[in-house]
TORNULUM-944602 format. One record per residue (C-alpha): x, y, z. Coordinates in steps of 0.5 Angstrom, whole numbers, padded with zeros to 4 digits. Each point is the difference from the previous one (the first is absolute). Example, Ala and Ser with C-alpha at 12.3 -4.5 7.8 and 13.67 -1.06 7.14 Angstrom:
<recs>
     u     v     w
  0025 -0009  0016
  0002  0007 -0002
</recs>
This chain:
<recs>
     u     v     w
  0234  0204  0183
  0002 -0006 -0006
 -0003  0003 -0004
  0005  0006  0002
  0006 -0004  0001
 -0001 -0004 -0007
 -0001  0006 -0005
  0006  0003  0005
  0005 -0006 -0001
 -0004 -0004 -0007
 -0004  0004 -0004
  0001  0005 -0004
 -0005  0007  0001
  0003  0003 -0006
  0004 -0003 -0007
  0006  0003  0002
  0000 -0002  0008
  0004 -0007  0001
 -0001 -0005  0006
  0002 -0007  0000
 -0005 -0005 -0003
 -0002 -0006  0005
  0004 -0006 -0002
 -0005 -0006 -0003
  0007 -0004  0001
  0000  0001  0007
  0000 -0004  0006
  0000 -0006 -0006
  0007 -0004 -0002
  0000  0005 -0007
  0001  0006  0003
  0006 -0004  0006
  0005  0001 -0006
 -0001  0007  0000
  0004  0005  0004
 -0006  0004  0002
 -0004 -0006  0002
  0001  0003  0008
 -0002  0005 -0001
 -0006 -0002 -0006
 -0002 -0005  0006
  0000  0006  0006
 -0004  0004 -0004
 -0006 -0005 -0002
  0000 -0003  0008
  0000  0008  0002
 -0006  0000 -0005
 -0004 -0006  0001
  0001  0002  0007
 -0004  0007  0001
 -0004 -0003 -0006
 -0002 -0006  0006
  0000  0004  0007
 -0002  0007 -0003
 -0004  0001 -0006
 -0004 -0006  0001
 -0003  0000  0007
 -0001  0009 -0002
 -0004 -0002 -0006
 -0003 -0006  0003
 -0002  0005  0006
 -0003  0006 -0005
 -0004 -0006 -0005
 -0004 -0002  0006
 -0002  0008  0002
 -0003 -0001 -0008
 -0009  0001  0001
 -0003 -0007 -0004
 -0002  0005 -0006
  0009  0002 -0002
  0001 -0008  0002
 -0004 -0002 -0005
  0000  0006 -0005
  0008 -0002  0002
  0005 -0003 -0007
  0006 -0004  0005
  0004 -0001 -0004
  0001  0006 -0001
  0000  0004  0007
  0005 -0005  0002
  0004  0001 -0006
 -0001  0008  0001
  0003 -0001  0007
  0007 -0004 -0003
 -0004 -0006  0003
  0000 -0006 -0006
 -0005 -0005  0000
  0003 -0005  0002
  0000  0003  0007
 -0008 -0001  0000
  0000 -0005  0005
  0006  0003  0005
 -0006  0006  0000
 -0005 -0004  0002
  0003 -0004  0004
  0002  0007  0004
 -0008  0001  0002
 -0002 -0002  0005
 -0008 -0002 -0001
 -0002  0005  0007
 -0006  0003 -0004
 -0005  0001 -0006
  0005  0003 -0002
  0007 -0003  0000
 -0005 -0006 -0002
 -0001  0004 -0007
  0005  0001 -0002
  0004 -0005  0001
 -0007 -0004 -0004
  0003  0005 -0006
  0007 -0002  0000
</recs>
């Protein structure tokens, strides 16, 4: 859902499509003087909410379902990015994996 939302609202599928990007000045003092600051701030909050409450939990749930071999062979940073998750959120993914069985422990160790 997050990737679809991001593509729809912020990432052009084709060069001729133009979607407004997330502002790097959103939620900062630099962005406060912009007449669009509320819109920029709202977009960043919405993207963050979707990422933390939907994308990361879904990724964590599928990550633990991998076999030990799949976990061993995976490039974690690439897999995170492929799912729209920055590596800085790896700790959040790890936090969302509960130590309920051997596969969840193995997945958590891989992160």
